[in-house]
VOGU-3710 file (C-alpha; in Angstrom, 3 decimals, decimal comma):
1> mtnvlyande> -82,260/145,049/69,048  -84,273/147,724/67,060  -82,766/151,403/67,129  -85,846/153,330/67,921  -84,033/156,300/66,492  -84,058/154,848/63,052  -86,923/152,712/63,562  -89,706/154,701/61,909  -88,480/157,469/60,824  -86,029/158,835/57,919
11> qgvypssyye> -82,515/159,897/59,094  -82,510/164,050/59,838  -86,204/164,375/58,301  -89,145/165,720/60,500  -91,860/163,340/60,908  -94,721/164,555/58,367  -96,828/166,202/60,967  -99,488/169,237/61,238  -96,326/170,492/63,478  -93,940/170,723/60,790
21> asapllapfp> -95,938/172,299/58,013  -97,079/174,718/60,321  -93,606/176,021/62,784  -90,672/177,846/60,866  -88,005/175,381/60,314  -84,720/176,258/61,127  -81,811/176,121/58,538  -79,658/172,588/59,294  -77,234/172,820/61,493  -74,032/171,195/60,549
31> klegdeacdv> -72,887/167,270/62,229  -70,461/166,934/64,576  -66,477/166,302/61,964  -63,876/166,129/64,170  -62,654/167,187/68,102  -64,142/169,860/70,035  -63,910/170,846/73,955  -66,737/172,494/75,998  -67,200/172,802/79,486  -70,544/171,329/79,352
41> cvvgagytgl> -71,705/168,378/76,572  -75,655/168,178/76,012  -77,348/165,323/74,200  -80,432/165,267/72,966  -82,070/168,872/71,399  -85,344/168,530/72,592  -86,651/170,601/75,905  -84,631/169,469/78,243  -81,837/169,497/75,837  -81,682/172,862/75,143
51> saalhlaelg> -83,283/174,469/78,303  -80,038/173,032/79,812  -78,328/174,509/77,626  -79,931/178,241/77,706  -79,696/178,640/80,977  -76,253/176,925/81,491  -75,086/179,722/78,600  -77,071/182,154/80,269  -74,668/181,710/83,103  -71,286/181,808/81,504
61> fdvivldahr> -70,844/177,694/80,198  -69,256/177,003/77,379  -72,378/174,088/75,817  -72,311/172,076/72,564  -75,840/170,028/71,792  -75,524/167,077/70,165  -78,509/165,686/68,718  -79,320/162,449/66,766  -81,152/164,072/64,083  -82,905/167,438/64,155
71> vgwgasgrng> -83,449/170,065/66,759  -86,536/169,207/68,340  -87,184/166,355/66,053  -87,883/163,337/69,081  -90,879/163,628/71,175  -90,476/167,760/72,206  -91,766/168,497/68,858  -94,480/165,632/67,832  -96,371/165,844/71,476  -99,913/167,341/72,163
81> gqlssglrle> -98,730/170,799/73,646  -100,060/170,323/77,257  -98,811/172,139/79,547  -99,703/170,849/83,051  -99,898/172,725/86,376  -98,229/170,422/88,235  -97,426/167,270/87,771  -97,835/164,012/86,429  -99,234/162,229/89,237  -102,384/163,836/91,799
91> qteleklvgl> -101,436/165,557/94,556  -103,416/163,010/96,938  -101,491/159,932/94,948  -98,236/162,177/95,047  -98,507/162,447/99,022  -99,095/158,150/99,544  -95,511/158,059/97,710  -93,431/160,518/99,444  -95,390/162,159/101,945  -97,222/165,443/102,512
101> daakdlwelg> -93,789/167,768/103,219  -92,412/166,249/100,157  -95,676/166,466/97,517  -95,793/170,141/98,864  -92,232/171,026/97,550  -93,094/169,037/94,009  -96,281/170,598/93,949  -94,316/173,973/93,663  -92,043/173,100/91,598  -94,997/171,807/89,260
111> aqanqlvrdl> -95,845/175,430/89,339  -92,340/176,888/88,464  -91,844/174,600/85,584  -95,547/176,126/83,992  -94,450/179,780/84,967  -90,967/178,759/82,754  -92,344/177,713/80,109  -94,174/181,279/79,845  -91,060/183,202/80,897  -89,354/181,766/78,283
121> cekytidcel> -91,595/183,137/75,987  -91,969/185,977/76,707  -88,410/186,367/77,347  -87,441/184,995/73,701  -89,908/186,005/72,129  -91,368/182,748/71,366  -94,588/182,642/69,078  -95,645/178,906/70,305  -99,794/180,132/70,130  -99,545/179,347/74,193
131> ksgvlhanhk> -103,214/179,529/75,837  -104,506/178,894/78,972  -106,880/176,348/79,946  -107,051/172,426/80,091  -110,491/170,334/80,433  -109,934/166,622/82,730  -113,193/164,828/81,555  -113,970/162,110/82,668  -115,079/159,401/80,714  -117,181/157,503/83,758
141> akfgkdtrhe> -119,734/159,889/85,802  -118,387/157,494/89,261  -115,044/159,256/88,753  -117,089/162,328/89,793  -116,565/161,843/93,073  -112,506/162,172/93,442  -112,099/165,052/91,488  -114,077/167,090/93,481  -112,236/165,465/96,276  -109,351/166,724/94,659
151> iehlrknynf> -110,074/170,036/94,371  -111,283/170,482/97,504  -107,407/169,188/98,759  -105,439/171,220/96,232  -107,504/174,935/97,539  -106,862/174,043/100,801  -103,717/172,088/101,282  -101,628/173,913/98,580  -103,792/177,238/98,097  -104,675/176,771/93,966
161> eeirylnkqe> -107,806/178,589/93,443  -107,234/178,253/89,426  -109,486/174,556/88,881  -112,920/173,988/89,430  -115,439/171,235/88,967  -117,523/171,106/85,808  -120,686/168,999/85,589  -122,640/167,512/82,731  -124,341/169,637/81,210  -120,807/172,510/81,631
171> irdlvgsday> -118,342/169,478/80,212  -121,539/169,269/77,344  -120,801/173,334/76,472  -117,451/173,340/76,273  -117,761/169,750/74,167  -119,673/168,780/71,331  -119,720/165,223/72,714  -121,974/162,735/75,370  -118,803/160,568/76,229  -117,477/163,063/79,304
181> yngsldmrag> -120,135/163,309/82,866  -117,683/165,767/84,703  -114,290/166,302/85,177  -112,567/169,265/85,866  -111,251/172,590/84,264  -107,534/174,217/84,747  -107,349/177,852/83,851  -103,299/177,937/85,141  -102,198/174,404/82,280  -102,033/175,622/78,903
191> hlhplklvlg> -101,527/174,445/75,286  -98,753/175,364/72,552  -97,476/174,538/69,138  -94,582/172,371/70,887  -92,436/172,563/67,777  -92,686/175,970/67,843  -91,761/176,061/71,368  -88,432/174,173/70,861  -87,240/175,649/67,245  -87,223/179,004/69,386
201> laracvekgv> -85,456/177,476/72,761  -82,562/176,256/70,078  -82,989/180,273/68,175  -82,343/181,027/71,966  -79,355/179,346/72,608  -77,450/180,812/69,054  -78,092/183,073/70,156  -76,137/182,160/73,373  -73,295/181,149/71,491  -74,421/177,600/72,128
211> rifensevre> -72,647/175,148/69,704  -75,675/172,718/68,290  -74,749/169,282/65,908  -77,197/167,433/64,515  -77,373/163,990/62,926  -74,146/163,628/65,027  -75,695/160,164/67,073  -73,649/159,397/70,293  -72,224/156,047/70,405  -70,183/155,951/73,132
221> lthttpakvs> -70,049/157,574/76,785  -66,947/157,373/78,710  -67,563/158,162/82,671  -64,078/160,130/83,003  -62,959/163,011/84,361  -63,148/164,983/81,758  -65,758/162,650/79,916  -65,597/161,846/76,424  -68,476/162,035/74,383  -68,567/159,828/71,176
231> tqqgvitaqy> -70,378/160,038/67,564  -69,454/158,271/64,452  -67,357/161,434/62,804  -65,895/163,048/65,958  -65,532/163,165/69,598  -66,220/165,721/72,463  -64,280/166,098/75,864  -66,608/167,796/78,372  -66,384/168,534/81,752  -69,801/167,813/82,743
241> vllgcngylq> -72,819/165,856/80,226  -76,431/165,633/80,977  -78,200/163,333/79,087  -81,307/164,366/77,786  -82,844/161,658/75,414  -86,216/160,569/76,935  -87,870/157,992/74,680  -84,426/157,716/72,588  -81,822/156,815/75,202  -81,367/153,440/73,660
251> nldkqtsqrv> -78,583/152,093/75,649  -76,384/155,369/75,994  -76,955/154,221/79,949  -78,231/151,328/81,480  -79,075/152,819/84,867  -81,580/155,461/82,943  -82,994/152,968/80,391  -83,807/150,108/83,799  -86,426/152,719/84,744  -87,581/154,790/82,115
261> mpinnfiiat> -89,059/152,584/79,043  -90,020/154,214/75,706  -93,268/153,942/74,378  -95,069/155,342/71,044  -98,302/157,873/70,912  -99,603/158,820/68,122  -102,028/162,065/66,585  -103,557/162,685/63,981  -104,906/166,960/62,199  -108,052/166,964/60,126
271> ealsdqqasd> -108,401/169,591/57,425  -109,142/173,113/58,252  -113,152/173,037/60,338  -115,330/175,879/59,502  -115,593/178,818/62,597  -119,180/176,902/63,471  -117,526/173,015/62,822  -114,525/174,062/65,504  -117,725/175,780/67,925  -119,451/172,957/67,903
281> lisqdiavad> -116,481/170,690/68,987  -115,373/173,059/71,711  -116,591/176,041/71,793  -114,447/177,558/73,776  -109,937/177,420/73,048  -108,470/174,784/75,771  -107,014/171,895/75,349  -108,882/168,765/76,682  -107,502/164,953/77,755  -109,927/162,509/79,656
291> skfvinyfrl> -109,910/160,085/82,268  -108,840/157,135/80,248  -105,910/154,812/81,350  -104,901/155,485/77,930  -105,822/158,656/77,031  -107,211/160,427/75,302  -106,016/164,138/74,624  -107,146/167,038/71,609  -107,594/170,423/70,590  -108,117/172,769/68,143
301> sddkrmlfgg> -105,132/174,190/66,143  -104,906/178,304/65,003  -106,203/177,539/61,746  -109,495/175,268/63,449  -108,352/171,623/62,781  -109,461/169,124/65,023  -105,719/167,526/66,255  -106,308/164,773/68,551  -104,286/162,198/70,021  -105,135/158,488/71,414
311> genysykfpd> -103,801/154,929/71,203  -100,563/153,559/72,111  -98,193/150,651/71,283  -95,712/148,979/72,925  -93,349/147,464/69,590  -90,589/149,213/68,252  -92,536/150,283/64,923  -95,518/152,592/63,937  -98,971/151,275/63,094  -98,468/150,841/58,978
321> diklfvskpm> -101,955/153,266/59,249  -101,686/155,650/61,833  -104,382/158,181/60,608  -106,954/154,891/60,948  -105,120/154,391/64,048  -106,228/157,441/65,427  -109,311/158,142/63,801  -111,162/155,221/66,193  -110,659/156,947/69,390  -111,842/159,960/67,806
331> leifpqlksv> -114,831/158,756/66,201  -116,041/157,540/69,605  -116,205/161,031/71,336  -116,311/163,269/67,975  -118,971/160,795/65,520  -120,055/164,273/63,754  -116,189/163,874/62,166  -116,848/161,003/60,288  -116,795/162,382/56,930  -113,849/165,048/58,284
341> kidygwggtl> -110,512/164,100/55,884  -107,581/163,690/58,161  -104,756/165,364/56,637  -101,964/164,142/58,666  -100,994/161,201/60,976  -97,763/160,726/62,933  -96,299/159,456/65,800  -93,592/159,653/68,334  -91,510/158,251/71,298  -91,694/158,942/75,023
351> gitmsrmpyi> -90,723/157,475/78,195  -91,901/156,792/80,828  -91,212/155,829/84,427  -92,832/152,919/86,887  -94,590/156,157/89,164  -94,804/158,366/86,261  -92,448/160,847/87,398  -89,764/161,977/85,486  -86,084/160,197/86,336  -83,897/163,485/88,033
361> drlsanvfta> -79,940/161,105/88,390  -76,413/162,198/89,079  -74,797/158,833/87,321  -71,467/159,657/88,002  -69,516/163,198/89,129  -69,688/164,821/85,981  -72,185/162,993/84,375  -76,494/163,294/84,501  -79,664/162,299/83,360  -83,260/163,991/83,059
371> sgysgegvgm> -85,994/161,963/81,388  -88,969/159,725/82,122  -91,278/162,908/82,148  -94,241/160,439/81,247  -96,524/162,452/78,870  -95,846/165,806/81,111  -92,663/166,619/79,171  -93,517/170,091/78,024  -93,371/171,337/81,553  -91,221/169,671/83,188
381> gifagsvmae> -88,309/168,466/80,340  -87,897/172,554/80,576  -87,617/172,282/83,915  -85,477/169,720/84,391  -83,195/170,780/82,120  -82,625/174,260/84,176  -82,542/172,547/87,315  -79,331/170,271/85,601  -78,095/174,067/84,513  -78,486/174,641/87,904
391> mingtatrfd> -76,829/171,565/89,223  -74,204/171,385/87,285  -73,579/175,143/88,682  -73,455/174,453/91,874  -76,687/174,286/93,657  -78,788/171,506/94,247  -81,815/172,350/96,428  -84,834/172,014/93,237  -82,471/168,654/92,081  -81,876/167,346/95,425
401> ilqrvptkrf> -86,130/167,588/95,963  -86,501/166,115/92,209  -83,601/163,423/92,419  -85,045/161,773/96,193  -88,246/160,859/93,922  -88,205/157,194/94,162  -88,165/155,597/90,807  -87,889/151,626/90,502  -86,510/149,897/88,052  -88,888/148,125/85,051
411> pggmmarkpl> -89,453/144,714/86,054  -88,480/142,271/83,908  -85,473/143,703/82,460  -84,709/145,205/78,886  -86,911/142,475/76,661  -89,555/141,203/79,450  -90,812/144,602/79,898  -92,539/145,576/77,248  -94,686/142,531/77,114  -95,769/142,746/80,754
421> lalamlyysi> -96,228/146,394/79,982  -98,320/145,064/76,661  -100,365/142,991/79,329  -100,898/145,655/81,495  -102,154/148,064/78,778  -104,948/146,068/77,878  -106,239/145,034/80,563  -106,560/148,991/81,631  -107,910/149,217/77,905  -110,682/146,471/78,915
431> rdkl> -111,366/148,299/82,181  -111,851/151,511/80,634  -114,718/150,243/78,246  -116,276/148,321/81,469
//
């Protein structure tokens, strides 16, 4: 079986991306060599793992974080940088899944996740270019009816006033494309530089005494008391273990891997545009995500590049030419960018669940897992880390709310799930075009 940790990337090297080129990278942390002991061992130095480590350290726990590559090397340092105001599912869908009362509890957690990111940036002086505003753009006119209903539902039942409906002309005034018919503008949602955010969390962890080891892939985990976490060259003995690996979990835990599937997503960054070119594409400094099942998402960088994400695949390998792969959906939206140079193209692996809701669980008496954010990892990954820290500290209220969300296993087992999903995605990609 292909190891997704190494299928597309060089050991311990950040992918060549706009984010890597524009972020103040940290000096490498040491590799784990020999035996160490701690209160909590966190596997994965992304949003979930570093947030958990930071909150645990604030509570007085001795924490070690292990990563197979570098801090923020995975999805946390490669994603589209959109911070949601809620959860992956719309509230009307969520109510059908869990009921109205539970959906309201989850909505409140989504709001707390959004605020937590903002609070951490302020508390630890993390400059990650955080700005407000995400436009959800419908690529079919008929979707407008459901969008209006969802907005009215949020205002009436959730007292959410930071969202409004946009007609075709209002959409066109914001986005220089004729591809969209209507949509909604959510001003509680936002966008940011994802790698700067995760590196800021790592700096905060170090300030609080967290020990971080890079290039230290976990090969084995024993569910004993205390637990044993083994890498090639060392062993951590810990009272508690948290798995925060998302799409890069591999087979470290079967229960999680049955519910969280890795898929690949891709982003390109154009050359820097003129002020006029940038304004013609997106007239206000907001991010955009559209209604296609294989979603397009885009925004402008601080130096006025178009950052455009689109396309997914379900093999372990990235396309040979990512720039060409993503340019196709970008030019469908913005044909005026045909002659613009593409400076960067990169891919990453995220984790999705059947329900598109995060998978939060207790695997044994002292081992926990949090992943499967399905594209909402900026807010929910960081929030889940704080919730796991609370749980380890003895407070289970928010953990229980998240754990009760049903997360089914993918059908067909590890070998069959990717072909089945690829068939489903082919169907939805055709449906998007009809």
